N, C-alpha and C positions, 0 to 999 in steps of 0.2 A: 106561817104567818109572821113568826118572829124574824125570819130572814128579811122579809119585805119591810118590817119595822126598822131593822138595822140599816137597810139601804136608804130608806126615807130619812132617817135621822142623820145619816152621813151627808146626804144631799142638802139637808137643811142646816148643816154646820153644827150639829149637836153630837159631838163624839162620845159624851158620857152616856147619852140615851142610846146611841148606836152600840156602844159596848154592852149595855144592859140587854138590849134585844138580841145581840149576837151571842152573848153567853147563854141566854135562854134557848136560842136556836141550836147552839152546839150541844147543849144537854139533851135536847130532843133528838138531834141527829145521832148522838151516841146511843140512845135508847133503841133507835131503829137499826143501828149498824149491825151487820152480820159480817163475819170475816171475809166472805167472798162476794158480798153484795156490791156490785159495781155501781148501780144507781145511788145507793146510800153513801158510798165513799165519795162519789162525784158531788153529791149535794153537800157533804161535809166540807169539801174544798171551798165552795162558795161561802159557807158560813165562816170558815177559818179566815178567808180573805177579808170579809167585812170586819171580823173581830180584830184582825191584825191592823187594819187601817185605823179603826177606832182607837186602839191602844197606841199606835205610832203617833196619831194626832194629839194624844195626851202626853207624849214624851215617854211612854212606857215601852221603849224600843226593845229592851231585852225580852220582855214578855211577848211582844209582838213577833219577834224572831222565833221563839219557841212555838207559838201558835201556828205560824205559817209553814214551818218545816214539813209536817205531814202532807200538807197540800202540795208543796213543791215535789215531794216524793211521788205523789199520785201521778203527776204529769210526766215523771221520768219512767213510769211503768211502760214496758215495751208495747203492750196492747194499746195503751192510750196514745203513745207516740206514733203508732202506726195508723191511727184513725184519721180519716179525712173529714170527720164530722165538724162542720164549721163552728158550732156552738162551743165545742171543746177548745178551739183556738181562742175564742173570746174569753172563755173562763180561765184558760191558762194565762192569757194576757192580763186579766184582772188579778190573778194570783201573783204574777210576776210584779205587777204594780204595787201590790200590798207588800211583797218582799222588799221591794226597793224602798218604800216608805219606812219599813222597819230597820233597814240597814244603816249603820253608822259609818260604814266603809264607803267612801265616795266612789271608788272604782267599781265595787260590787253593785252599788246603787245604779250607777250608769249602765252597767252590763245588763242588769235586770230590766231597766227601762228600755234599752235598745231592743232586747229580745221581745219585750211586750209589744213595742211598736211594730216589730217585724211580724208578730202573730196577727195583729190587726191588719197590717198592710197586705198580708197574704190572703186575706178573705176576699171573696168576690165583691165587686164595686156595689152591687145592689144591697149587700149587707152592710158595707161600710157607710152607706148613706143613711141607714137607720139612725134616728136621733140618739137612741141609747148607746149604740156603738160609737157614733161620732163623738158623743160626750166623753166616753171613756178614752177614746183616742186623744181627744183634746187635753184631758187630764194628764195623760202620759207626756204629751208634747210640752205642756207647762212645766212638768217636773223635770224634763230633760233640759229645758231652757234655764232652770235655776241652778 
C-alpha cells in the first residue's frame, strides 16, 4: 500500500509525501526480503525507484544515487537481463529514469534516459499504448528534451 501512496504522491507533485510513503514501503520490503527471494528483490526495485525520484525532486541527489544503486544492480543480474518478461522492461525503464533524475552528470543522465526509452520502445505496441506506460515514456521524453 505504501508503494501506491508514493506513486500517487509523485503524480500529484508532492515529493515530500512521496518520500515518506516510499521510505515506509522500503522498510516493509526490507522486512520481507530474503537473500534469494527474487519477487521481494524485484518489488524493492520499484520502491527504490519511487524513493530516488522523490529525493531527486527535492534536490537530495546524493541520497537518491545511494538509494537507486541496488535497484540498478538488480537489473544487471544475468537472470534478469535474460528475461523477456515485458513488465521487467517497464520496471527497468522506470529505475533508469529514477537514476537519471538522481544523476548530476549530464552525460550519465542522458545515457540512463536513452536506455530507459529503448526499454519502453522495445515493448510490444499493445503495451506501449497503455496509459501508464505511455505516461512513463512521456516523462522520459520530456527529461530528454531538457
